[in-house]
SEKOL-740846 format. One record per residue (C-alpha): z, x, y; chain. Coordinates in steps of 0.25 Angstrom, whole numbers, plus 2048, in hexadecimal, padded with zeros to 3 digits. Each point is the difference from the previous one (the first is absolute). Layout:
residues N
SITE / Z / X / Y / A
...
//
This chain:
residues 622
SITE / 72D / 610 / CE7 / A
SITE / 7FB / 7F2 / 800 / A
SITE / 7FB / 7F5 / 809 / A
SITE / 7FF / 7F1 / 800 / A
SITE / 7F2 / 7FC / 805 / A
SITE / 7FD / 7EF / 804 / A
SITE / 7F3 / 7FE / 7FB / A
SITE / 7F8 / 7F7 / 80D / A
SITE / 7FD / 7F2 / 7FD / A
SITE / 7F2 / 801 / 804 / A
SITE / 7FD / 808 / 7F6 / A
SITE / 7F5 / 7FB / 7F4 / A
SITE / 802 / 800 / 7F2 / A
SITE / 7FB / 80C / 7FA / A
SITE / 801 / 811 / 7FF / A
SITE / 808 / 807 / 80C / A
SITE / 803 / 80E / 805 / A
SITE / 80F / 802 / 803 / A
SITE / 801 / 80B / 80A / A
SITE / 80D / 805 / 807 / A
SITE / 803 / 804 / 810 / A
SITE / 80D / 806 / 806 / A
SITE / 7FE / 7FF / 80E / A
SITE / 7F4 / 7F4 / 7FE / A
SITE / 7F5 / 80A / 804 / A
SITE / 7FC / 809 / 7F4 / A
SITE / 800 / 7FB / 7F2 / A
SITE / 800 / 807 / 7F4 / A
SITE / 7F1 / 805 / 7FB / A
SITE / 803 / 7FA / 7F1 / A
SITE / 801 / 7F2 / 7FD / A
SITE / 806 / 7F7 / 7F8 / A
SITE / 7F9 / 7F5 / 7F9 / A
SITE / 805 / 7F4 / 7FE / A
SITE / 7FA / 7F1 / 7FB / A
SITE / 804 / 7F5 / 80A / A
SITE / 800 / 7F2 / 7F7 / A
SITE / 804 / 7F2 / 806 / A
SITE / 80F / 7FC / 800 / A
SITE / 807 / 7FC / 7F4 / A
SITE / 807 / 7F6 / 806 / A
SITE / 80B / 7FD / 809 / A
SITE / 810 / 800 / 803 / A
SITE / 805 / 7F4 / 801 / A
SITE / 80F / 801 / 7FF / A
SITE / 80A / 809 / 7FA / A
SITE / 80E / 7F7 / 7F9 / A
SITE / 809 / 804 / 804 / A
SITE / 7FC / 80B / 80C / A
SITE / 80E / 807 / 7FF / A
SITE / 809 / 807 / 7F4 / A
SITE / 80C / 807 / 7FB / A
SITE / 800 / 80F / 804 / A
SITE / 802 / 802 / 7F0 / A
SITE / 7F4 / 7FB / 7FB / A
SITE / 7FD / 7F6 / 7F6 / A
SITE / 7FC / 7F4 / 809 / A
SITE / 7F5 / 7F9 / 7FB / A
SITE / 7F5 / 7FF / 80A / A
SITE / 7F3 / 7F4 / 7FE / A
SITE / 7F6 / 805 / 808 / A
SITE / 7F5 / 7F3 / 801 / A
SITE / 7F2 / 804 / 804 / A
SITE / 7F3 / 7F9 / 803 / A
SITE / 7F1 / 803 / 7F9 / A
SITE / 805 / 80A / 7F5 / A
SITE / 7F9 / 7FA / 7F6 / A
SITE / 7F6 / 80B / 7FD / A
SITE / 80D / 80A / 805 / A
SITE / 80A / 806 / 7F5 / A
SITE / 80B / 805 / 80A / A
SITE / 80D / 807 / 7F6 / A
SITE / 808 / 807 / 80C / A
SITE / 806 / 7FE / 80A / A
SITE / 806 / 80B / 80C / A
SITE / 80C / 7FE / 807 / A
SITE / 7FE / 80B / 80C / A
SITE / 7FD / 80D / 7F8 / A
SITE / 807 / 7FB / 7F2 / A
SITE / 7F6 / 7F8 / 7F5 / A
SITE / 804 / 7F8 / 7F6 / A
SITE / 7F6 / 7FA / 7F6 / A
SITE / 800 / 7EF / 7FF / A
SITE / 80A / 7FB / 7F5 / A
SITE / 7F4 / 7F4 / 800 / A
SITE / 7F3 / 7F9 / 806 / A
SITE / 7F9 / 7F4 / 800 / A
SITE / 7F3 / 7FB / 807 / A
SITE / 80B / 7FC / 80C / A
SITE / 806 / 80D / 802 / A
SITE / 80A / 80C / 7F8 / A
SITE / 80F / 801 / 800 / A
SITE / 806 / 80E / 802 / A
SITE / 80E / 804 / 7FE / A
SITE / 805 / 809 / 80E / A
SITE / 805 / 80E / 7FE / A
SITE / 80C / 806 / 806 / A
SITE / 7FF / 804 / 810 / A
SITE / 808 / 802 / 80D / A
SITE / 802 / 7F4 / 807 / A
SITE / 7F6 / 7FD / 80A / A
SITE / 7F1 / 7FA / 801 / A
SITE / 7F3 / 806 / 7F9 / A
SITE / 7F3 / 7FF / 7FF / A
SITE / 7FC / 7F6 / 7F2 / A
SITE / 7F1 / 801 / 7FA / A
SITE / 7FB / 7FA / 7F5 / A
SITE / 7F7 / 80A / 7F7 / A
SITE / 7F5 / 801 / 7F4 / A
SITE / 7FB / 80B / 7FA / A
SITE / 7F4 / 800 / 80A / A
SITE / 808 / 7F9 / 80F / A
SITE / 80B / 7FF / 805 / A
SITE / 802 / 7F5 / 80A / A
SITE / 80A / 7FE / 809 / A
SITE / 80D / 7F5 / 800 / A
SITE / 80B / 7FB / 80B / A
SITE / 80A / 80A / 802 / A
SITE / 80C / 801 / 7F6 / A
SITE / 80F / 802 / 804 / A
SITE / 80B / 808 / 7F8 / A
SITE / 80E / 7FA / 802 / A
SITE / 80F / 805 / 7FD / A
SITE / 804 / 7F2 / 7F5 / A
SITE / 80F / 7FC / 801 / A
SITE / 809 / 809 / 7F8 / A
SITE / 80B / 7F9 / 7F6 / A
SITE / 80D / 805 / 800 / A
SITE / 806 / 7F5 / 7F4 / A
SITE / 800 / 7F2 / 7FA / A
SITE / 80A / 7FB / 7FC / A
SITE / 801 / 7F9 / 7F5 / A
SITE / 7F7 / 809 / 7F9 / A
SITE / 801 / 7FB / 7F1 / A
SITE / 7FB / 7F2 / 7FB / A
SITE / 7FC / 7F7 / 7F6 / A
SITE / 7F2 / 801 / 7FA / A
SITE / 7FF / 7F0 / 805 / A
SITE / 801 / 806 / 80F / A
SITE / 804 / 7F8 / 80A / A
SITE / 80B / 809 / 806 / A
SITE / 801 / 802 / 80F / A
SITE / 802 / 80E / 806 / A
SITE / 804 / 807 / 80D / A
SITE / 7F6 / 80B / 802 / A
SITE / 806 / 809 / 80B / A
SITE / 7F4 / 806 / 807 / A
SITE / 7FE / 809 / 80C / A
SITE / 7FD / 7F3 / 808 / A
SITE / 7F0 / 7F9 / 7FF / A
SITE / 7FB / 7FA / 80C / A
SITE / 801 / 7F1 / 800 / A
SITE / 7F2 / 7FF / 804 / A
SITE / 7FB / 805 / 7F0 / A
SITE / 801 / 7F8 / 7F4 / A
SITE / 809 / 808 / 7F6 / A
SITE / 7FF / 800 / 7F2 / A
SITE / 809 / 806 / 7F3 / A
SITE / 7F7 / 805 / 7F5 / A
SITE / 806 / 801 / 7F4 / A
SITE / 7FA / 809 / 7F5 / A
SITE / 7F2 / 7FA / 802 / A
SITE / 804 / 7F2 / 804 / A
SITE / 802 / 7FD / 80F / A
SITE / 807 / 7F5 / 808 / A
SITE / 802 / 7FC / 80D / A
SITE / 80D / 803 / 808 / A
SITE / 809 / 7F8 / 807 / A
SITE / 806 / 804 / 80E / A
SITE / 80D / 800 / 803 / A
SITE / 808 / 802 / 80F / A
SITE / 7FF / 80F / 7FE / A
SITE / 7F2 / 806 / 7FF / A
SITE / 804 / 80B / 7F8 / A
SITE / 805 / 7F6 / 7F5 / A
SITE / 7F7 / 7F8 / 7F9 / A
SITE / 802 / 7F5 / 7F5 / A
SITE / 7F7 / 802 / 7F3 / A
SITE / 800 / 7F7 / 7F2 / A
SITE / 7FC / 808 / 7F4 / A
SITE / 7F4 / 7F9 / 7FA / A
SITE / 800 / 7FE / 7F1 / A
SITE / 7FD / 80D / 7F7 / A
SITE / 7F8 / 7FE / 7F2 / A
SITE / 804 / 809 / 7F6 / A
SITE / 80E / 809 / 7FC / A
SITE / 80A / 801 / 808 / A
SITE / 7FB / 80F / 808 / A
SITE / 803 / 806 / 80E / A
SITE / 7F5 / 7FE / 809 / A
SITE / 7FC / 807 / 80E / A
SITE / 804 / 7F9 / 80D / A
SITE / 7FA / 7FF / 80C / A
SITE / 7FD / 7F9 / 80F / A
SITE / 7F3 / 7FF / 807 / A
SITE / 7FC / 7F7 / 80D / A
SITE / 7F4 / 7F9 / 802 / A
SITE / 7FB / 802 / 7F2 / A
SITE / 7FD / 80C / 802 / A
SITE / 806 / 80F / 7F9 / A
SITE / 80E / 800 / 7FA / A
SITE / 80B / 80A / 803 / A
SITE / 802 / 809 / 7F7 / A
SITE / 80E / 7FE / 800 / A
SITE / 806 / 805 / 7F3 / A
SITE / 807 / 7F6 / 7FC / A
SITE / 800 / 7F8 / 7F2 / A
SITE / 804 / 7F2 / 7FB / A
SITE / 803 / 7FE / 7F3 / A
SITE / 7FD / 7F2 / 7F9 / A
SITE / 809 / 7FD / 7F5 / A
SITE / 800 / 7F4 / 7F6 / A
SITE / 80B / 7F8 / 802 / A
SITE / 80F / 800 / 7FC / A
SITE / 803 / 7F7 / 7F6 / A
SITE / 811 / 7FD / 7FE / A
SITE / 805 / 7FC / 7F2 / A
SITE / 80F / 800 / 803 / A
SITE / 80B / 803 / 808 / A
SITE / 80E / 804 / 7FA / A
SITE / 80A / 7FD / 805 / A
SITE / 7FD / 7F2 / 804 / A
SITE / 80D / 7FD / 806 / A
SITE / 806 / 807 / 80D / A
SITE / 80D / 7FD / 808 / A
SITE / 7FE / 7FB / 80D / A
SITE / 803 / 80C / 80B / A
SITE / 7FF / 80C / 7F8 / A
SITE / 7F5 / 809 / 7FD / A
SITE / 7FD / 802 / 7F1 / A
SITE / 7F5 / 808 / 7F9 / A
SITE / 7F4 / 7F7 / 7FA / A
SITE / 7F7 / 807 / 7F5 / A
SITE / 7F1 / 7F8 / 802 / A
SITE / 7F7 / 800 / 7F3 / A
SITE / 7F0 / 7FE / 800 / A
SITE / 7F5 / 809 / 803 / A
SITE / 7F9 / 807 / 808 / A
SITE / 808 / 805 / 809 / A
SITE / 7FC / 80C / 808 / A
SITE / 807 / 80E / 800 / A
SITE / 7F9 / 804 / 80D / A
SITE / 801 / 7F4 / 809 / A
SITE / 80D / 7F6 / 806 / A
SITE / 804 / 7F8 / 7F5 / A
SITE / 809 / 7F5 / 806 / A
SITE / 807 / 7F2 / 7FD / A
SITE / 800 / 7F4 / 807 / A
SITE / 80B / 7F4 / 7FC / A
SITE / 7FD / 7F2 / 806 / A
SITE / 7F4 / 806 / 809 / A
SITE / 80A / 804 / 80A / A
SITE / 809 / 80C / 7FB / A
SITE / 7F9 / 80B / 7FE / A
SITE / 805 / 80E / 7F9 / A
SITE / 7FB / 80E / 7FC / A
SITE / 7FE / 802 / 7F2 / A
SITE / 7FF / 80F / 7F6 / A
SITE / 7F5 / 801 / 7F7 / A
SITE / 804 / 805 / 7F3 / A
SITE / 7F4 / 7FE / 7F8 / A
SITE / 7F3 / 7F7 / 800 / A
SITE / 808 / 7F5 / 7FA / A
SITE / 80E / 802 / 807 / A
SITE / 804 / 7FF / 80D / A
SITE / 810 / 7FF / 806 / A
SITE / 806 / 7F8 / 80C / A
SITE / 80C / 7FC / 807 / A
SITE / 802 / 7F3 / 804 / A
SITE / 803 / 7FB / 80F / A
SITE / 80D / 7FD / 804 / A
SITE / 7FB / 7F6 / 80A / A
SITE / 7FA / 7F7 / 7F6 / A
SITE / 807 / 7F2 / 7FF / A
SITE / 806 / 7FB / 7F4 / A
SITE / 7F5 / 7F9 / 7F6 / A
SITE / 7F5 / 804 / 7F9 / A
SITE / 7F4 / 808 / 808 / A
SITE / 7F0 / 803 / 7FB / A
SITE / 7FD / 80E / 7FC / A
SITE / 7F5 / 807 / 806 / A
SITE / 7FB / 80D / 800 / A
SITE / 7F7 / 809 / 806 / A
SITE / 7FA / 80F / 7FE / A
SITE / 7FF / 803 / 80F / A
SITE / 80A / 7FB / 807 / A
SITE / 7F7 / 7F4 / 807 / A
SITE / 7F9 / 7F7 / 7F5 / A
SITE / 80A / 7FA / 7F5 / A
SITE / 7FD / 7F9 / 7F3 / A
SITE / 807 / 7F3 / 7FE / A
SITE / 806 / 7FE / 7F4 / A
SITE / 808 / 7F4 / 7FA / A
SITE / 80A / 809 / 7FB / A
SITE / 80D / 7FB / 807 / A
SITE / 80D / 80B / 805 / A
SITE / 80C / 7F5 / 801 / A
SITE / 809 / 805 / 80A / A
SITE / 80E / 7F8 / 7FC / A
SITE / 80C / 800 / 808 / A
SITE / 809 / 7FB / 7F2 / A
SITE / 80E / 7F8 / 804 / A
SITE / 80A / 7FC / 7F3 / A
SITE / 809 / 7F6 / 802 / A
SITE / 80B / 801 / 7FE / A
SITE / 802 / 80D / 7FF / A
SITE / 80E / 7FF / 7F9 / A
SITE / 804 / 7FD / 7F1 / A
SITE / 80A / 800 / 7F6 / A
SITE / 7FF / 80E / 7F9 / A
SITE / 800 / 7F6 / 7F3 / A
SITE / 7F2 / 7FB / 804 / A
SITE / 7FA / 7F4 / 7FD / A
SITE / 7FD / 7FC / 80E / A
SITE / 7F1 / 7FB / 805 / A
SITE / 7FB / 808 / 80B / A
SITE / 7F3 / 7FB / 80A / A
SITE / 7F7 / 80C / 806 / A
SITE / 7F7 / 7FD / 80B / A
SITE / 7F4 / 809 / 802 / A
SITE / 7F2 / 7FE / 802 / A
SITE / 7F2 / 7FD / 7F6 / A
SITE / 807 / 800 / 7F3 / A
SITE / 7F7 / 7FD / 7F7 / A
SITE / 802 / 7F6 / 7F3 / A
SITE / 7F6 / 808 / 7F6 / A
SITE / 809 / 80B / 804 / A
SITE / 80C / 806 / 7F9 / A
SITE / 80E / 802 / 809 / A
SITE / 80E / 806 / 7FB / A
SITE / 80D / 802 / 809 / A
SITE / 809 / 80C / 7FC / A
SITE / 80E / 802 / 803 / A
SITE / 803 / 80F / 7FD / A
SITE / 7F8 / 802 / 7F5 / A
SITE / 801 / 7F0 / 7F9 / A
SITE / 7F3 / 7F8 / 803 / A
SITE / 7FF / 7F2 / 7FF / A
SITE / 7F4 / 7F7 / 800 / A
SITE / 7FB / 7FB / 80D / A
SITE / 7FA / 7F1 / 801 / A
SITE / 7F6 / 7FC / 809 / A
SITE / 803 / 7F5 / 808 / A
SITE / 7F6 / 801 / 80D / A
SITE / 7F8 / 80C / 807 / A
SITE / 80D / 803 / 807 / A
SITE / 80B / 7FC / 7F8 / A
SITE / 805 / 807 / 7F3 / A
SITE / 80C / 7FD / 7F8 / A
SITE / 809 / 808 / 7F5 / A
SITE / 80C / 800 / 7F9 / A
SITE / 80B / 80C / 802 / A
SITE / 803 / 807 / 7F5 / A
SITE / 80E / 805 / 7FD / A
SITE / 804 / 80E / 807 / A
SITE / 80B / 808 / 806 / A
SITE / 806 / 7FD / 80D / A
SITE / 7FA / 807 / 80E / A
SITE / 7F2 / 800 / 807 / A
SITE / 7F6 / 802 / 7F6 / A
SITE / 7F2 / 801 / 805 / A
SITE / 7F7 / 7F4 / 7FE / A
SITE / 7F0 / 803 / 7FC / A
SITE / 7F4 / 7F6 / 7FE / A
SITE / 7F6 / 804 / 7F6 / A
SITE / 7F2 / 7FA / 7FF / A
SITE / 7F7 / 802 / 7F3 / A
SITE / 7F2 / 7FD / 805 / A
SITE / 7F6 / 802 / 7F5 / A
SITE / 808 / 80B / 7FD / A
SITE / 802 / 806 / 80B / A
SITE / 810 / 801 / 804 / A
SITE / 805 / 802 / 80D / A
SITE / 80D / 800 / 807 / A
SITE / 807 / 7FB / 80C / A
SITE / 808 / 808 / 808 / A
SITE / 811 / 7FF / 7FC / A
SITE / 807 / 7F5 / 807 / A
SITE / 80F / 800 / 7FF / A
SITE / 808 / 7F6 / 7F8 / A
SITE / 80F / 7FF / 7FE / A
SITE / 808 / 7FD / 7F2 / A
SITE / 80D / 7FB / 802 / A
SITE / 80C / 7FC / 7F6 / A
SITE / 7FE / 7F2 / 7FC / A
SITE / 808 / 7F6 / 808 / A
SITE / 806 / 7F1 / 7FC / A
SITE / 7F7 / 7F5 / 7FC / A
SITE / 7FB / 7F8 / 80E / A
SITE / 7FF / 7F1 / 7FF / A
SITE / 7FB / 7F7 / 80C / A
SITE / 805 / 7F2 / 800 / A
SITE / 7F9 / 7FB / 80D / A
SITE / 7F6 / 803 / 80B / A
SITE / 7FF / 7FA / 80F / A
SITE / 7FA / 7F9 / 807 / A
SITE / 7F7 / 7FC / 7F4 / A
SITE / 7F4 / 7FC / 807 / A
SITE / 7F8 / 809 / 80E / A
SITE / 7F4 / 803 / 808 / A
SITE / 7F5 / 808 / 7F9 / A
SITE / 7FF / 80B / 80E / A
SITE / 810 / 802 / 7FB / A
SITE / 80D / 7FC / 7FC / A
SITE / 80D / 809 / 7FF / A
SITE / 807 / 7FA / 7F2 / A
SITE / 80E / 803 / 7F9 / A
SITE / 805 / 802 / 7F4 / A
SITE / 80C / 7FE / 7FA / A
SITE / 805 / 806 / 7F3 / A
SITE / 808 / 80A / 7FA / A
SITE / 801 / 810 / 7FE / A
SITE / 7F7 / 802 / 80B / A
SITE / 802 / 810 / 806 / A
SITE / 7FE / 808 / 80B / A
SITE / 7F9 / 80A / 7F9 / A
SITE / 7F7 / 7F6 / 7F9 / A
SITE / 7F1 / 801 / 805 / A
SITE / 7FE / 7F1 / 7FD / A
SITE / 7F2 / 7FA / 802 / A
SITE / 7FD / 7EE / 801 / A
SITE / 7F4 / 7FF / 7F9 / A
SITE / 7F5 / 7F5 / 7FE / A
SITE / 7F3 / 801 / 7F8 / A
SITE / 7FB / 80D / 806 / A
SITE / 808 / 800 / 80C / A
SITE / 80E / 809 / 801 / A
SITE / 807 / 800 / 80D / A
SITE / 80E / 809 / 802 / A
SITE / 80A / 7FA / 7FD / A
SITE / 80E / 803 / 80D / A
SITE / 80D / 801 / 7F9 / A
SITE / 80A / 7F7 / 806 / A
SITE / 80D / 7FF / 7F7 / A
SITE / 803 / 802 / 7F2 / A
SITE / 7FC / 7F0 / 800 / A
SITE / 7F4 / 801 / 809 / A
SITE / 7F3 / 806 / 803 / A
SITE / 7F5 / 7FC / 80A / A
SITE / 7F0 / 800 / 7FF / A
SITE / 7F4 / 800 / 80B / A
SITE / 7F5 / 7F8 / 7F9 / A
SITE / 7F3 / 7FB / 802 / A
SITE / 7F3 / 7FA / 7F8 / A
SITE / 7F3 / 7FE / 803 / A
SITE / 7FD / 7F2 / 7FE / A
SITE / 80A / 7F4 / 7FF / A
SITE / 806 / 800 / 7F1 / A
SITE / 80D / 800 / 7F7 / A
SITE / 804 / 80E / 7FB / A
SITE / 809 / 803 / 7F7 / A
SITE / 80A / 80B / 805 / A
SITE / 805 / 80B / 7F9 / A
SITE / 80A / 80C / 803 / A
SITE / 7FA / 80E / 7FC / A
SITE / 80B / 809 / 7FE / A
SITE / 800 / 810 / 7FF / A
SITE / 80D / 802 / 7FA / A
SITE / 804 / 7F4 / 7F8 / A
SITE / 7FB / 7F5 / 7F7 / A
SITE / 7FF / 7F2 / 807 / A
SITE / 804 / 7F7 / 7F4 / A
SITE / 7FB / 7F1 / 80B / A
SITE / 7F4 / 7F9 / 7FF / A
SITE / 7F7 / 7FF / 80E / A
SITE / 803 / 7F7 / 809 / A
SITE / 7F5 / 7F7 / 806 / A
SITE / 7FD / 801 / 80E / A
SITE / 7F6 / 7F6 / 808 / A
SITE / 7F5 / 807 / 80A / A
SITE / 7FB / 7F6 / 80A / A
SITE / 7F7 / 801 / 80B / A
SITE / 807 / 803 / 80D / A
SITE / 806 / 7F5 / 808 / A
SITE / 7FC / 7FE / 80F / A
SITE / 805 / 7F7 / 80C / A
SITE / 7F6 / 7FA / 809 / A
SITE / 808 / 7F5 / 809 / A
SITE / 80E / 7F7 / 802 / A
SITE / 802 / 7F3 / 803 / A
SITE / 808 / 800 / 80A / A
SITE / 7FE / 80C / 805 / A
SITE / 80B / 7FC / 80B / A
SITE / 80D / 7FD / 7FE / A
SITE / 80F / 800 / 807 / A
SITE / 80C / 806 / 7FA / A
SITE / 807 / 7F5 / 7FB / A
SITE / 809 / 801 / 7F4 / A
SITE / 7F4 / 7FE / 7F6 / A
SITE / 7EF / 801 / 801 / A
SITE / 7F7 / 7FD / 7F5 / A
SITE / 7F2 / 808 / 802 / A
SITE / 7F5 / 7FE / 7F7 / A
SITE / 7F8 / 80D / 7FD / A
SITE / 7F0 / 7FF / 7FC / A
SITE / 7FA / 80A / 7FA / A
SITE / 7F9 / 805 / 7F3 / A
SITE / 803 / 806 / 7F2 / A
SITE / 80F / 7FA / 800 / A
SITE / 807 / 801 / 7F2 / A
SITE / 809 / 7F4 / 7FB / A
SITE / 80D / 809 / 7FE / A
SITE / 80F / 7FF / 801 / A
SITE / 800 / 80C / 809 / A
SITE / 7F7 / 7FB / 80C / A
SITE / 806 / 804 / 80D / A
SITE / 7FD / 7FD / 80F / A
SITE / 803 / 80D / 809 / A
SITE / 802 / 7FE / 810 / A
SITE / 7FD / 80D / 809 / A
SITE / 808 / 80D / 7F8 / A
SITE / 80D / 7F8 / 7FE / A
SITE / 802 / 7F3 / 7F9 / A
SITE / 7F9 / 7FC / 7F1 / A
SITE / 803 / 7F3 / 7FE / A
SITE / 7FC / 7F7 / 7F2 / A
SITE / 7F4 / 7FA / 801 / A
SITE / 7F8 / 7F5 / 7F6 / A
SITE / 7F3 / 801 / 7FA / A
SITE / 7F6 / 7F4 / 803 / A
SITE / 7F4 / 805 / 7FC / A
SITE / 7F8 / 80C / 800 / A
SITE / 7FC / 7FE / 80E / A
SITE / 80B / 7FE / 807 / A
SITE / 810 / 804 / 7FF / A
SITE / 80E / 7F6 / 808 / A
SITE / 809 / 80A / 805 / A
SITE / 80F / 7FA / 804 / A
SITE / 805 / 808 / 80D / A
SITE / 80E / 802 / 802 / A
SITE / 806 / 802 / 811 / A
SITE / 7F7 / 80A / 803 / A
SITE / 800 / 805 / 80E / A
SITE / 7F5 / 7FD / 80B / A
SITE / 7F5 / 80A / 800 / A
SITE / 7F2 / 802 / 7F9 / A
SITE / 801 / 804 / 7F3 / A
SITE / 7F5 / 803 / 7F6 / A
SITE / 800 / 7F9 / 7F2 / A
SITE / 7FF / 806 / 7F1 / A
SITE / 7FF / 7F9 / 7F2 / A
SITE / 803 / 807 / 7F4 / A
SITE / 800 / 7F9 / 7F3 / A
SITE / 807 / 809 / 7F7 / A
SITE / 80C / 804 / 80A / A
SITE / 7FA / 810 / 804 / A
SITE / 7F3 / 7FF / 807 / A
SITE / 7FD / 7F9 / 80B / A
SITE / 7F2 / 7FB / 806 / A
SITE / 7FE / 80B / 80B / A
SITE / 7F6 / 7F6 / 809 / A
SITE / 805 / 7FF / 80F / A
SITE / 802 / 7F0 / 803 / A
SITE / 80A / 7FE / 808 / A
SITE / 80C / 7F5 / 802 / A
SITE / 804 / 7FC / 80F / A
SITE / 80F / 7FE / 7FE / A
SITE / 807 / 7F9 / 80C / A
SITE / 80E / 7FC / 805 / A
SITE / 804 / 7F1 / 7FB / A
SITE / 800 / 7F6 / 80D / A
SITE / 80D / 7F9 / 805 / A
SITE / 800 / 7F3 / 807 / A
SITE / 809 / 7FF / 80C / A
SITE / 7FF / 7F3 / 805 / A
SITE / 7F9 / 7F3 / 800 / A
SITE / 7FB / 7F6 / 80B / A
SITE / 803 / 7F4 / 7FF / A
SITE / 80A / 801 / 7F5 / A
SITE / 801 / 7F2 / 7FE / A
SITE / 7F4 / 7F7 / 7FC / A
SITE / 7F9 / 7F2 / 7FB / A
SITE / 7FE / 7FC / 7F1 / A
SITE / 7F2 / 7FD / 803 / A
SITE / 7FD / 80E / 800 / A
SITE / 7F5 / 808 / 809 / A
SITE / 808 / 805 / 80B / A
SITE / 7FF / 80C / 804 / A
SITE / 80A / 80C / 7FF / A
SITE / 800 / 80D / 805 / A
SITE / 807 / 80B / 7F8 / A
SITE / 803 / 80B / 807 / A
SITE / 806 / 80D / 7F9 / A
SITE / 7FA / 80F / 7FC / A
SITE / 7F6 / 806 / 7F6 / A
SITE / 7F7 / 7F5 / 801 / A
SITE / 7F3 / 805 / 7FB / A
SITE / 7F2 / 7F9 / 801 / A
SITE / 7FB / 806 / 7F4 / A
SITE / 80B / 7F9 / 7F9 / A
SITE / 7FA / 7F1 / 801 / A
SITE / 80D / 7FB / 805 / A
SITE / 807 / 7F2 / 7FB / A
SITE / 80C / 7F8 / 803 / A
SITE / 809 / 7FB / 7F6 / A
SITE / 808 / 7F3 / 804 / A
SITE / 80B / 7FB / 7F4 / A
SITE / 7F6 / 807 / 7F5 / A
SITE / 7F4 / 7FA / 807 / A
SITE / 7F7 / 80A / 805 / A
SITE / 7F4 / 7FE / 80B / A
SITE / 7F6 / 80A / 805 / A
SITE / 805 / 808 / 80E / A
SITE / 7F7 / 806 / 80A / A
SITE / 803 / 80F / 804 / A
SITE / 802 / 801 / 80F / A
SITE / 807 / 80F / 802 / A
SITE / 808 / 807 / 7F7 / A
SITE / 80D / 7F9 / 806 / A
SITE / 7F9 / 7F1 / 7FF / A
SITE / 7FA / 7F7 / 7F5 / A
SITE / 7FC / 7F2 / 802 / A
SITE / 803 / 7F6 / 7F6 / A
SITE / 7FD / 7F0 / 7FE / A
SITE / 80C / 7FA / 7F9 / A
SITE / 7FC / 7F8 / 7F3 / A
SITE / 805 / 7F2 / 7FD / A
SITE / 80D / 7FC / 7FA / A
SITE / 807 / 7F5 / 7F9 / A
SITE / 80D / 801 / 806 / A
SITE / 807 / 805 / 80C / A
SITE / 807 / 80E / 7FE / A
//
């Protein structure tokens, strides 16, 4: 049996006898001698005042007047622990494991103990999961920490091994965000815990894997077809077997990867990747990606013509993406290869080799730094060779840069021939009209004189190219006059821009009448109209008799005026006599005038059936 006795504050320093009573009347006969000394100090603060029930919380006890004392222990309730450090201002103790609740704390020396404020043992939050649970030794990986719910009034922290960082709150009290600190050393697994208010930490049993950042050396193949998932092999170093390797293309499209070794992983291309180059990135944890200067080319190849004579010799153009002048390319048809010529980053040309008739696989081969990759096959049709083609003329010979339909005349055109009109690097599919006529819709990026060639997929073309002139699109801005009568012939001047001097200038009235025009300047054209019915018409101009301007300029055509009567119908030769002219369809806007024997005088509009004129001077009667 033991009891605790408190020393009265009134006792002086010296020896004293302690006796014990169970009824506050009778005391023990034998006393126990103790020596009373002056207090060695007072506890000013205990920081922190609470800690984890699991123990291990570092507690600082600040004491006044302890120069003569040597405190070396802390007592929490009935559990005693030795101080881990001391100074002239206090000691530091690490809490023992205790049940949750508040206990009395004491600070002791070998000879005396002094009371300290109470200390509370609390249940710390438990951590359920951390995602991702790995990251590079350079730190900076933000992980989601799922816990048993931490009060919003506390300050939470995450502990990676021996390093603590502040946690960030989310809208969910059970989820924290923590960014891994840099780890100074080799890759290794460290413990991961969570604490609050700078006190203690959970014993979650979780860990965080620090790894050396991945290094990406190459990928094979470097080209994949658009819209398809293809296996890609990535070479490098520091790939982890116990992590979540993944690849990302163009910082947007992610694909899981399979670990093969520390220097090799495989993944698949993402079908949703658009055509073009995409930068490759790799991650060991599925979250933090390491960028590289390696690109995966998603290509949508096309080849034209896609039909050619079995005897070979036809030049084909290959369109794709990110071709390089430093790489070597070859086109293969069946088992025959021919070198491809680099034209631009999106264009190559090949010459057909001889082959048997029928459909063959066209494959593009690329040799870049000794790594050979091949494209997906495209169908190419080898046909019997047709008769030689000759071209004689094209019409029109000029047109606007935004598009012109031209017709090429010649001989031996075939309906089974997939022909093309070509100039420079531009190629346009031709439409068969007859054995002597094909048609192409062509356009250009700017004004130029070009040489138009005809490419045939089944025959040789013997003729030289024909010249065609691309010009800026012509425009119509205004008319003069814009109001005319439906007389037998009317002449109007059309004002605009971009008019070209040619023998194919035409004026179109509405959707019907097309009349010849005469070039005046680059801004004006003269149009002659023949018997246009009354109405409102849009007026268009063409400089090649084919493409008309589309601007909405309106011509107003009215019924021609007729004269029914004059009053008076007789007058003197001196002139100046007022004559009233009666009739129909008189127009104020047409500025009426009267002609007397070829001599014209200005008239005054009175109404649509009456005009007032003055007679001119006449030399003789009649």
